[in-house]
N, C-alpha and C positions, 0 to 999 in steps of 0.2 A: 319368760323369755323376752329380751329386749331386742327389737329390730329398729334400726334407725341410722341417723347420720352422725358421724363423729367429727369434731373439730379440735383444734389445739386447745380450745377453752372449755370443752365439755361435749356431752352427748345428748341428743334429743332423739327419743325413739318411742315407738309404740310397743306396748306390752300387753300380754294377756296371761293371767295366772301368776305364778311365782317368778320373781325377778331378783337375781343376785346383785347386790350393790355393796359398797364399802360401809353402808349404814345397816346392813343386814339384808334379810330377804324381804322384798316388797311383795305384798299380796294384793290380789284384785280388790279385796274388801277395803283396802286403804284408799283406793281411787288413784288419781294422778299424784305423783310425788316428785320431789327433788332430793337428791342425796349430795350434800356438799363434799363428802369424803372423796367421791370419784367424779363429781360434777355431772351426774346423770339426771336428766329429766325423763321421766317415764309417763307417757300418756296412756292410761289403761283403757283399752277398748271396751271392756265390760262397763266401765264407768260411763263412757260415751253412750253406750246402749241404755244404761239406766237413766241418764240425763234425758234422753229422748223419750223413752218408753214409759218411765215411771214418774219422772219429775216434771214432765211437760215442757222441757226446754228442747224443742225439736228443730231449731234453726241452725244456721251455720255459724253465726257470730257468737252464739253462746259457747260453742266449742273453741272458737278463737280466743274468747275471754279466758277460758280454763287454761289453754296452752300458754297464753301471755302471762297469766298468774304464776304458773310453774317456772317459766323462763325468768320471770321477775325474781324468783328465789335465787337463781344463778347470778343475776345482777347484784342482788344483796350480798351474796357470797363474795363476788369479785370486789365489791366496795368495802368489805370488812364488816358489814352490818351484822351478818349471821354470827360471826365470832364474838362481836361485842354483846349481842343479845344472849349468847350462851354463857358469857362471863358475868352478866348482870346479877343473877341471883347470888353468885359467890361474893361479889363485891358488896352486895346489900347486907350480907351477914345473917345473923340469927333471924329466924322466922321468914326468910326469903322464899322458902319452898312453897309457901301459900301463894306467892305471886308468880310462880313459874308459868301458869296458864296465862296470866296477864301479859307476860313478855311474848309468849307464843301468839296470842291474839294480836298484839301490836305488830309483830313481824308479818303475820298473815294479812292484816289489813293494809300494811304498807305494800305488800305484793299486789293487792287489789288496786291500790293507787298507781303503782308502777304499770300495771296492765292498762289502766286508763291512759297513762302517759303514752304508752305504745300506740293505743288506738288514736289518740289525739294527733301524734306526729305522722302516723301512717295515713291518716285521713288528709292531713295538710299536704303531704307530698304526693299522694296518689288519688285523692278524693275517693277513698275506698269504702267509706261508710255509706251503706244503702239505707233507704227508709226501713225502719224497724230493727236495724242492727243494734242500736243502743238498748232498745227495749228488750231484745233477746238476751243481751249480756246482763241486764238488770234482773230479768226473770231467772236466769241461771244463778246469779248471786243470791237471789231470794230463796231459791230452791235448795242451795247448799250451805246456807248460813247455819250455824250450830243449832239455833233454836227451831228451825223448820222441822227436821226429822224428829226431834225430841217432843215437840208439841203434837206431832202427828201420832207418834207411838205411845207417849206417856200422858199427853194432855197438858203438859207444862214443860217449861224450859229449866234446865239445871245449870245456871250461869257459872257455877264453880267448875264445871267440867268442860267449859268451852275452850277450844283451841284455835278457832278461826274467826270468831265474832258472830254477831247476829246477822240475820238477813239484811236488816236496815243498815247496819254498820258497813257491811260489805258493799252494798249498793252506794252508800254515801261516799266511801273512799274511792271506789272505781270512778264515780262521777267527778270527784275532786280532781283526780288525775286527768280525766278526759277533758275537763273544762280548763284547767290551769296549764297542763302540759309541761310542768317543771318538777324536778325532784324535790326542790325545797317545799313544795306544797304537800308533800307526803310525810309530814312530821308526826307520824302516829306515836312515836316514843315520847314526844313532848306535849302531845295534845292532852288537855284536861278531860275532854269528852270525846269518846270514840264514836 
């Protein structure tokens, strides 16, 4: 169930359990998500609990980072980036399906960079960053990188299955956005090294 605020450009809400979207039914196991089909951002409350209780990210800014990352997906959608990313495997032709995760990782890392841009500008205009906030965001990024849970449960990371990037990549791109504060600094699709 999604509870939240709607605007002409989308919906941001809190959810717990199954949530109906144009992308299908969102489940708590998915964590926070964005559906471009109906422009819904769902911040799953169970994920917030997991972030605090099991992943050691118990501050307030770590949750702000997660929300900013999901809202960044809406920004990507409005900018046409999401559509271009979805079409990239088709344009690439034969054998492109092996790269689908690579496109997803680049989109997700760009959302981390955009979240950093939000933090940069929010801090410039309101001096909102408190001591420890950036560390909280980086701790959350490390906790939810694709490699972290895989290493914890399997002892190794399966890079071919990644959809969001490694902990280090997520931290690096958030930091890039935070330091530069410009969309042009978030060129994950053209970057040789993520």
